[in-house]
N, C-alpha and C positions, 0 to 999 in steps of 0.2 A: 615357505614353509609354518604352517602356524603352529603354535607353542601350545597344544596337548596340555589338559591336564584331568584329572579325576574328581577333582572336587571344585566348587565356584568359589569366585574369588572372595575374601574375607570383606574388601570394600567395594560393592558392586557400586557400577556407574546408575546414575539415575534415571530408574526406570519410571515410563510412565503409567498410571492406574488409569482405566476408561472412565470418563464422565457419565454419572448415571442421573437421569433427571425422573421426575413422576409418570409414571406412564400412563396414556390414554385411556386404559381400563385396567380395571382388577387393582392391588393392593401390593405397592413396594414396599417391604416389611425386612429390616437390619439394624443391626447396632452401629454404635458412632463407634470409629478408634478416635479419634480427634479428641482432645483438650478441649480448644475453643474452635469456634468458625471462624472464617474468614473468609471476605468478601469484598467487593469494590464494582463501582459499576461498571455496566459490559455494553459493546455496541454490536449490532447484527452491520457488519461490515464486510461487504465484498464477498458475501459466501462463509462468514465466519464468525464465530466471536471473538472480541477482544476488546482487551479493558480501556476504558477511557482516560487517558493521561493528561490529568489538569486541565480540560477543556483547550488544548491546544493540539491534539489529535488530528489526524486528517478527517475521520468520521463527524469529529464537533465540527469542525470549517466547514464541513457540508452538510451540516445542521439534521444530522441522523442523532436521533434522538438515543438516551440509555436508558438501562434499567438496572437495578442494582441485584448485584447473585451472591449469595454467600455458599461456600464449599467446605466441606466436611467428610474427613475419612468415614466409610461407608462400611461395614462386612455383614454377607452374606453368609451365613457356617452351612445352609444348605448347598449352595453354588460353590464352597470355598474360594468365594471372590471378593477381594478388597479393591473398594471404586473410590472413586471422590464421588460426594452426592451434590450435585448444584440444587440449591432451592432461592424461590424469588424473596421479595420483601416481606410480602404477608406470611409465608410461611416460616421465612427467618425470625419474624418477631417470635413465634410460639416459643423457639430454640431458645432467643436470649431471655424471655421470661423464665423459662427452664432453668435456664444458667443462673439465672441470680439467686435461684433458691436452692441451689445444687452448688457442689464445690467443684466438679466438672462435668463436661458430655458424656467423657469418655464410659464406653459400656451403656449408656442411654441406649433403650429400644426406640424405634424410629417408625412408623407407618405412615406411608404417602398416598393419596390419590385423588382424581380429579372429579370436577361435579362442574359441570358433567360431564360425562365421560369421553370427554374428545380431548384431541392432541392440544388445542388451547385453553382447556378449563382451568379453573382456578384449584389451585395448588389446596387439599387440607391436609395438615400436618398433625399426629399425634404425637406425643413424646412422653415416656416413661421411665425412671431409672430401671437398670437392668441387671442382671447379674455380675458379679464382678469377678467369678471365680471361673471364667469360662477359658478352658483348654483352647491350645494354640490361637490365641487371639493378637491378631496383629499389631505391631506397633503403629504408633501414630504419624501419617504420612507429613512430607516437609511438605506441605499445601502450597505457599508461596514458591518453591522452587517448580515445585510440578506443574504449576500451572505457569511459571514462566517461560518451562519447557514446551508445555503445550502451544502455548502463544508465540513463541520463536521471540519472547523478549532478551534483551543482555543477560547473563546470568547474574543470579544474585549472591550476594558477600554476606555474611555472617552478621556486619553492621546494616545492611539493607533491609529498612521495614516501609517498603511502599506500598505495600498492602494494609499493613496496621496501622499507620498514622493517616492512611485517607483515606480508609472506606466512611459514608456518611453513618452518621446516628441514623437508624431503622427505624421510619416511618411508613406507614401503612394503614389503611383502613381495616380494623379489626372486626368489623362487623361479622360476625360468624366464626370469627376463629380462637374468640376467649374461651370457648366451651370445649374445644378441640385439648386443651393443656389439662392432662393429669398428671400431678405429682405426688409423691408417697410422703407426706408429710413426716415422716418419721424416718427417712433416709438417714442415718446417721454415718453415711462413708467418710473416711478418712483421706480421700485420695486428693492428690494436692495437684495441680496443673502446674506443670515445669515452665520456665519463662521462655524456653523455648518453642509453645504451642500455646 
């Protein structure tokens, strides 16, 4: 017999968020809910994305190349949808530049589109500070734990920093991306990023 309740539990089991990517056509717009970007090298292996684990994983042993991908909490208020946004290294470079000039990524407004408008077109990303007074703004996702669940990896403990310490320095061809960064130099937001994100 189930244990029926009238309210959801205070401590919810880790729910997954859908992973969004730039669409082949049109523009994807939303606000970042993460304080920081998290990323790692990813293989396309046996029909799904999996993280590369120190070049000892089966995909590396079979000489399957990897690509670095960054992940951020992404809120689309019009749809009331909270997701994980996946971005390639070249677009992540714009996010990293923005982060160097701002105290946090949280609340930043992001626009993504592909050029040319095809599924494999280059991802162009624009980012700017967003309003910090948004009502009903979701808490930042625990990105590493969500990805571990999605990728069916062992549970990550509080001390586990596999993603933060192994993500390579982002290197990308910046041709065509520097003009996509627009930053409000007068942004004096005093939001501080907590150590957990």
